N, C-alpha and C positions, 0 to 999 in steps of 0.2 A: 960207531963207537957209542956205547951207552953204559949206564950204571949196571953193575952185575946184580943179579938177583941175590938178596941177602945183604947187599952192601947198603949202608945208610948214606944217602946222598948228602953232600955238604951244600950249604947255602951258596948259590951261584947266581950270576946275572946272565940272562938269556941274551946272546949276542946276535943271533939271527933267527928268523922264522920263515918256514916254508909251509905252504898249504897243500894238502893232498886229500883225496877221498878216503873215507874210513877203510874201505876195502883195499887200499893201496899201502896201508901200514904194514911194515915187516914184522916178523915174529920177534925180532930184537926190540922193535919199538913198542910192541904190546907188552913185552916183559918189562921194559923201562916204565911204562904206564903203571903197571902193578907196583913196581918198586917205589916210584915217586909217591903214589897214593898211600902205600903202606907206611911210609915215613912221616906222613902228615895226618895227625888225628883229626884235624878239621875236615878231612875229606872222606870220612867213614860212611857217609850217606851212599846208598846204592846208586844215586844219580851220577856219582863220580866213577863208578865201576865201568870198565870198557864194555862189559856185557850190555849195559843200558844203551850206549851209543851204537853197539852192533845191532841190537834189536830194532832201534829206531831207524837205522840205516836201511834195513830191509824194506821199510815202508815209505821213508822219506829221506832223500839223500843227505848224508852227514859228511861234512868236510871237517878236517882237523888241522888246526894250526900246530905245527910241531916246532918247538924251539930247541936250539942247541947252544951250549956255552962256547967259550972261546977255544976249548980243547976239542970241540966237535961232539961232545957227549950230549945225549938228549936231556934237556932240562925242563921242558914244559910241554903240556898238551892242552888244547882247548877245542873241544868238538862243537860244531855250530851248523846252522842252516843258513843258506844264503837266499835272500829275496831281493833280486836286482842289486841295488847298491847298499842294502842293509843286511847285516848278519845278526843272528840271535842264537842263544845257546841251544844245543841239541835237545830235542824233546819239547821245545816251545810250542804252545803256551802252557804246557803241563809239566815243566821241569821245575820242581820246587826248591832245588838247590843248584846253584850254578857257580862257575868260576874255573880258573886255570888249575890244572893238576901240576902242582909245584911242590918241591921239598920245602920244609919250614924255613922261612927267612930268605928264600930265593925270590928273584924278581923277574918280571917281564914288562916291557914297556907297552901299554895298551895300544899306542899308536902304531906299533908294529903289526897289529891285526888289520890295519887299513891298507890293503894292497890289492892289486888287480882290479881296480875300479870300485872297491868297497869304500863307502864314505861314512859308515857308522856301525858300531857294535852296541846293540841295545841289550840291557839286562834288567831283570826285575826280581831275582832271588839270589843275588851274588853274595856268597859267604865272605866274611871279613878275613880272608886268608892271604890277601895280597894287597898291601897298602898302595901299590902303584895305581890302583883304580880310584883312589880317594878323590882326585880332582874332578872325576866325572860322576861321582855319587850325588844324586839329587835328594834322596830321602832314605830313611832306614825304617824297617818295620820288624816286629818280633815274630819269631817262628816257634811256637810252643812245642814242648815234648813231654813225654811221660818216662820217668825212670822206672822200669819194670823189674829191676833186680830183685829177686826173691818172690816174684809172682805177685799175687793179689795182696798177701799179707805185707810184703815189702813195700808195695805201692801205697797201701793204706797208711803205713807208718810215715810216709813222706808227703802224702796228699794234703791239700787244704781241707778245711772243714766242709766246704761246699763239695769238693771232690769225694770225700768220704760219704757225705749225705747222699749224693747221687748214686754212688755205688751201692749203698744200702737200699735205696729205693729200687734200683735195678734188680737186686736179689728178690725183693718182694714182688715186683712186677713179673719176674720170670716165673715165680710160683703161681701167680694169678693166671698167666698165659697158659701154663700147663693145665690148670683146672678148667679153663674156659675153652681152649682150642686144641688141647691134646699134648702129647709128649713133646718137650722142648729138646731139640737136638742141635748141637754146635759142632761144626767141622772147622778146625783151625786152618787147614791147608788142603783144600779140595781141588781136584782137577775135574771140573764139571762144566761142560760147554753149555748145558741148559741153564745152569745157575748164572754163569757169566753173561749169557744173553739177557737174562732177567735183570741183572745189575745194570747193564747198559740201557735197557728199556726204562727202568726206574730213574736212572740218572738223566736220561733225555727228557723224561716227564718233569723232573725237577728243574731243568734248565728252562723248559717252556713256561713253567709256572712262575719262575722268578724273572723271566724276561732277559736272560743273558744268552750269549752265544752258545750254540750247541756244539760242544767239543766233539761229540761222536757223530755229527752229521757227515763227517769225512770217513768213508769206509776204511781207509788205511789206518785210522786210529782204532777202529774196532778190531781190525786185524792185528794191530800191535798188542792189544790186550790178550788176544788168543795166543800170539807168539810168546809173550811173557809168561802166561800161565803154564805153557808147556816147556818152559826153560827150567830144567831141573838141575842145573849146576849147583853143587853144594855151597858155592861162594856167592852166587847171584841167581835171582829168579823172581818170577811173579808169585804172589800168594793170594789165594781167594779164600776168604773166611765167610761161612754162612751160618745163619741162625734160623731154624725152622720151629714152628709151633704147630704140631699136627702136620697137615699137608702144606701149610703155608710158609713161604719164605718171607719172614717178617723183617729181616735186616741182613745186610751183607756188606762186605768190604773187599775191594781189590787193591792190593798194594804191591810194592816191590821190597825185597830185602837183600841185604848183603852182610855177611858175618852176623854180628849180634844186633844189627840195626834194621828195624822194619819201618818203612815209610807208609803212613796212613794216607792213601791217595784218593780213592774213589769210594767213600762210604755212602750207603743208601739204605732207606727203609721203605716199606710199603705204607703209603699214607693211610690205608684202611686201619692200620694198627698204631697210629700215632699216639693214641691215648696211653699206650704202654711205654712210651719213650724207648722204642726198641733199639735206637742207636746206643743208648747207655747200656742196655742189656748185652748187646754185641761187644761193646768195648770192655765190659767187665769180664766176659768170657775170654776175650783175647788176652787181657792182662793176666788172667788166671793161667792161660795156656803158655805164656811167654817162656817160662823155664824149659818146658818140653821142646819148644821151638828153638831154644838157644838165643832168645831175644832179650836184651837188657835195656833197650830204648825203643820207644815208638815215637817217631817224629810226626807231629800232627800237621805240619806245613803252615806257612804264613797265613795269618788271618785273625780277625778279632771276634770270631764266632763265640757265642756265649759258652757253648759246651767246651770249647778249647780253653777258655779262661778258667772254667771250673775244674777241668780234668787235669790240667798241666801240673807238673812238679818243677818245671824249669823252662827256660826259653833261650834261644839263640837269636841272632840278629841277621837279617838279610837286607841287601841294598838294591836300590833302583836307580837307573841312570842310563846314560848314553855316552859312549866314547866317540867323539867326532871332532873334526877341525872346523866345523861350520858354526859360527856364532848365531846365524839366523835360525838354524835348526834347534839349537839350544833354547833360543828365545821362544819359539813356538811351544816347546815342551814345558818351559816354565809357565807359560800362560795356561796350558792345559792342566798342569799340576795345581796351579792356583785355583782354577775352577773346581777341581776335585776337592780341594781342602775346604772351600766355601760350601760345597754341597754337603760334605760330611758334617759340618758344624751348624748347618742351617736348621732353623726351627721347622722348616717345611719337611725335614726328615725323610720319610720313606720314599716319596717320589723322587727326590734328588739322589738318594742313595742308590736307587735303581739305575739312574743315569751314570753314577760312579761305576757301578758294576759293568755297564756297557762300555764305558771308556776304558776300563781295565781289561776288557775282553773276556769277562766271565769269572766264575769262582767255582770251587769244588767243595 
């Protein structure tokens, strides 16, 4: 028994939870996933689309906590990975939005996720869509976004002075690149294996240069990018955007989109062209192309990077924490978080901030 497609689910309490592999979900349950997500505007990120969990499951097993209300109707989903006694959201450590798929106002008791030997559920990008998780939230951080309604002109009407200035500089640098390196070409949605390989190569070089964990050291994650790039579902898929100057790929971005939302996931640029600030050139082209893509928001993901602060037109909040019954485990996490806070505010600055990145497991 589940919500019918087209029916708006009422706010309910999840009475019981069972855990199954993603591939064991029934067609009825997948339909309920779509229905619950569509009813909750806080879940419009592509990370909440079942297509994301499906793609990840092909490379790394995804289990799903399926909640039902007292009438037996599906009321909640939460896809995750299990690592011994700890679980984390599907796509970890690269899932930039996380949380249960619930109708607005509905609830699930997080301790219901701790079953079959699971002692903790860790999250680091939980959206504030379910207040039941509040007792386990340790910190909150902003996740900037760009409102791209109306394309570049619309964006410039909402952008900060810094955002407008950087977009103007990007226009002038694009003209300079054309004079210096050859014709500038932008592809908003390319299916190009060679360019994707180059994106991953450049990203791995960036990880090495900044001393953080190499997300793409695992072949399955490189395979995930390829799988997503070839996912051409009108409602969900990967999107590769490239910017060439002459024969050179100067900047590119690989992200995922669902509906009118594009998630800015793995942006890169060739360091040889850093003087041109090619990341801004690429972002300007993507904002300009947004109406043709049907995109009205670009989520930049959690982070305090300077370009995100300058480019954003707004921000949401994501939470970090751990659901557990263990007070000892929480004490260890509090000590770690305290060390991170000290490192961020220390006058020693750069060296300690690199330690922070390592403790967090990397950045994009």
